[in-house]
N, C-alpha and C positions, 0 to 999 in steps of 0.2 A: 517653506521647503527652497535653498538656497541655494544649491546643489544648480550645477546647469548639465547635468544627467537629462537622457535620453528614453522618460518614462512612457512603456508599451504596455498596455492589455492586450488577452489573447482572448476571445471571444469563442467559447469551444461550441454556440450553437454557429455562429457566421462564422465559423474556420479563419480565420486572419485575423491579424493584430492592429490595433487601431489606438492611436493616444489617448493617455487617463487626459480626462476632464478638470478642467485647472492645472495641470501640470504644464511649466513653459516647452514649447517644439519649437526645434527649430526649422529656419524656414526648408522650402517642401523642395530646391535646390542645393540647399551649403554644402557644402563637406563636409566627413567630420575629421577637426585639426586630428594631431596625428598625437598620440597619447594621452587623446582623451577617456574617459572614463567609460567602461561596459554601458551600453542602453540595458536599461530595467524592463524584463515583462516581467509585466505582470500577469499569475496564475490566478485561478478562484482559488482557496484553499479548501477547498469542495475538492478541485482534483489529485489533493495528496494529499500523506499521511507525515507529520509533525514528531518526530519520537526521539531518545537518546539510547545512546548507550556505551556501559561502562568497561573497555580493555585494558587492561595491561599490558597494552601494547606498545611501542615505545616509536618504531620506528612506520612512516606516513605510508607507506606503501603497503606493509602487511594491514594495518591498519584501515586499508580502505578496503581493500581484499577481505579483511574478514568478516568486515560488518554486517555482507548480505545475510551472509551463513548465523549468527549473531540472532540476527532480529526474521529470520525465516521463520519460528514456530508462531511471531505474532501477526503474518501477514497471509490473508486468503490465496493472493497470487503469487504462481510462482515466481520466484525472482530472479527466472531470465528473460521473463517480461517487465521487472521494473528496473527507475535506474538508483540509483543510491547516492544522490546528493550529501559527504557529509565538513562539517564545519569546523571550525576551533574547536582544541578539546577545552575544557573552560576548565576556573581554578579549580571546582572540584569533582576534576576525572570524568567529567561525562561526556559525550561527545555529542553534538546538536547531529541530528542523522531528518535530510527532504527527502522521503521518500513517493515516484513520479513512478508514474505508471511511461515505461520507453516508448512508447508507441506516438503517447504527448510532449512527450521528449523533442525526438525524431521530428515530428507536427513543427513546433515550436521553430525547429534548426535549420529546415525547411525553407519557415516564412519567414525566416529571419535573412539567413542566405535570399532571397528570393526581394528582402526589402530593401540588403546593401549594407546594411552593421555590418561592422566589421570586428566589433565584439560585443558582448553579451549576457547577463544572467537572466535566469530565474526566479523568483523571489517569491513565495506564496504570496497574497494580498493583505495576510494577517499580520503578516510581520514591517505590512510597513505602518502598522503604530506603532506609537512611541510606550515603552518600554522600561518602564519607573519599579522602582523597591516597595512594595506594599500597592500595589495600584494594579486593579486592571483598568484595561482599556479597552471601551467599547463601540465602532460606528456600527450606527443603526439607518437601512434604508428604504422603502418602505416597504419590502416583503425580504428583506434580508438583513442581518446581524454577523458583523464582524467581530471576532473577540480576537482580543491576545492578553494572556493571563501568565507569562512568561520574557527568561530568554529568548529560549524557542519552543517555546509551547505556544496555540493557539487556533483558533477552529472562526468558519462556518456554518450557517446550515439557516433556514428562513422561519420565518419568522414564527410561524405556529412550533415551532418544536421547541421557541429559545428559552421559554419558563422551564422546560427540565432538563435542557442542557444548562444553562445557565448556573443553578441555581449548586449546581454541582463547581462547579468553578468557586461561586460563591462564595462556599462551604470551607476553600482555603486561607490559609492566612492571608487572608486582605483584608485593607486595616477602610479600601474604601477604590468608587468606582468611578472611571472621566466617562463622560459619556459623550462620545461623535453625533449629533444631528446630522447626518447626510441625505437625508428625508423630508417630505412637507412638516413633520411633523417627530415629535419626543414620539419612547416608546413607554403607557406605562406602566411595560415588564422589568425596564430597567429600576425604576428605583422601589419596586416589590421585591426586586432581590435579599433587601436587609441591608442593606451597606451604606454612608455616605455618597452622596450622588454628583460629580460635581459637568454639569451642564453646558457643553461647546457647540460651535456654530461652526459649517463648511457643507462648501459644496461638490466636493470630492473627496479620497482619500486624501487627495495631493496637497489637501491642506493641516494634515493631523499631523504635526510635527516629524516628520519622520528622520528618525536618527541615523545619519551614515554609516555607525561602526554595524547595524541590523542588514546591510546592504551589503556586506559582509561577510555578515555570519557562511552564506551559500555561496561561495565567490568562485565556486567552478563548481562545475558537474564532477560525479564521480564516475567511478569507475565501472563497466557492466560486472558483473561475476566472471570470471576465469569457466570456461566453458570446457566440461566434459574433453577428454582425449577422444575423440571418436572412430579411429583408427578399428578395426572388428580387431576379433581372438581371430579371426583366420587369417589378418593382414601378417598380426603378429606373430603367428607361429609359423609363418611361407619363410618371416625373416630373420626365422631361429633357425629353422632347418638352410641354410644356403648358408648361412655360417660353421653349422656344427656340425653337418655331411650325413651323408644316408640314413645312420643306424638312430639322431633323433628325427629325421622326416618321418621314418618308418611311425613312431610313435604318435608326433600331429598328426600325422592323416587319420589315427585313429581317437584323436580327440577330437575332431575338424567331426569325423563324420557323426560321434555322443553326441555334438554339439550343436550339429542339426535337427539331431532327433530330437532332442531337448525341447529345442526354438520349436518346431513344427508342435510340440504338447503344449507348447506355450501361449500359440497364435489361438490350438482351439480352447483351449480353460480361459481366454481373454474376448472372447466370443462369444460363450457362453456368460461372460458374467456383463458383455454388453445389453446383450442379450435383456437379463434381469434386471438391469440399470435402466434398459430403457420402456423396459413395462411398468418399473414403480414407478422414474421418474420423467415421462414423457416431453418435459420441458427439457428439459435438463441436457445439453445433445453430446458430453460427454464423461470419462471420468477419466482424472489429469494424465497424463500420460509420463510415467517413468514411476506412478503409486501403486504398484500391482498392491493384488485385497493376497492376505497369507492364503486365500487358499490358491493360490499360484502355486506358491512356496512349498506347500504342504504336494501339490503331484506332483511336483519337479523333483523332492525329497526321496517320493517314492520310487520311480525314474533313474534315482542317481543310486538308491537301496541304503539311503538314508531313513533316519526314524524321523514323522512326520511330527508337528505342530498342529494346533487346535487349532481353528481359524473362527475368528467371528462374522465374520464380515457381512454372509448375507441375512444373518438370522437380523442382527444389526440393521442393514441397510430396507428387509421387510417392516423393519418394527419404526424405523422413519418413514416410509413412505405411508404406513399407517398411521402415522401421527400427527404425518402434515395436511391428509389426506382432508380432515376436517377444517372447516372455512377459521383460519383463526393469524388473517388478515397481514400470513404472509406468503411468501414466494423463495422459496429456493434458489441461487445462482451457483450452486456449483458445488459437488463434492469431492474431498479429497479422504485418500486412508491407507494409512502408516500404524506398522507398530501396533496392529489392535486398533488405535486411537482414530473414529470419524471425526471430520471437521465439513462442519455444513455451515456452508456462507450464505445470508438470510436477510430478505430487505422487510420492510416495513412501513409503517404510519408510524412508529413512535415506539421507545425500550423496551415500551410496558409489553408489545406487543413481544418482544426476544424472551425476554423474563418471564413471558407465561409461556412459551414452549419449550425455556429449558425447565421448567416449575413440572411440564408433562411428559418431558425425555428423563424427571430425575424420578419417575417411578417403577424407570427397568433400568437404568446405566447411574453410571458419576457423569453428571452432564456440567461443564461449566462453561457461560458464557466468556465467550478470548479477550473479543473488544468489540465496541457501538461507534460507529460511529454518521456522524449527520451526510444527510446529502441532499440535493436538489430537490426528489417528492420524499423524505423521511428517512427513514436512517437501515444503516446496514452493520450487519453483525455480524463475529462465528462463535459458532460452541462447539464445545466439542465431547464427543460422546468416548467413556470407557467402560466397560465389561465389571459387573461390581464384581 
């Protein structure tokens, strides 16, 4: 590592920033020179999602605004709760994106401010490994592996999950593995992946031939998704009445009364849905706000005199509760429902448990395993259910 950058690590357990072991660190009271390169704040790759999008948008501003919505269906969390860092669009037309919890970014921002950092950027620690054509770079600690498999792709996982996840990466067209031994002993699991392995040694990620271009890949924080207009219907109608006169005001008053009646009915329906949800899933706190089931739409349509649409929400909810009641080694972390599709966010100790749950759901519904990623204590994934 030849740069004079400052390298820090965010430790979620300690909720603090600390210097990266083995990296050159400035003196405690040293002033940061004018125009110095931003400090690099490394976050555990388990805390982020490294993704790619391909959008035919030339305007950088428009691209940043479109990215969250282009990736929305691949993410279990609400996009309003996430921060999107977009890199430069690559030659193949794809744009690398690093997705982080907004709360994580805000906490790091606060810690960086408290530490007096004038400029900084967040980099997932997997991207501190080199990126070379036809190579997979793997750094192994005592109980954790960090893997970089491409320009903007990588992951980290506990040792217990490495064989399963590593074999999937090795199946991609790569010619060899460069294994960085940062723990006390090499991992036999790396050699078992079936590719030629070059062993290298180091004290920390600071010794892993970091590529300066990688540090610029996500050189700025992406914009938060634009928030929706929060003016209520009544506010907008009242403004229109002030402009167009008394005749329009009478029409508006009627619309407001109808809107209030519909809102009250909607609240009653949501309370009923919440009660069913709480009975089926006592460990999950809420149905995600803004994802009202189709049953509510059907009841509102009846109030408006429109033809109601059929809803499969409650039958699917009950079926999911029955399927997960059995001990399958999975815990339910969240549920969303939209346009007849049920998305379940699940956590377990292996991808095999997620696949087994998908097979159970397949007996009654079209079940798709949307994504799966390593977590500190296992694996997290999203299964989507649709009526047959």
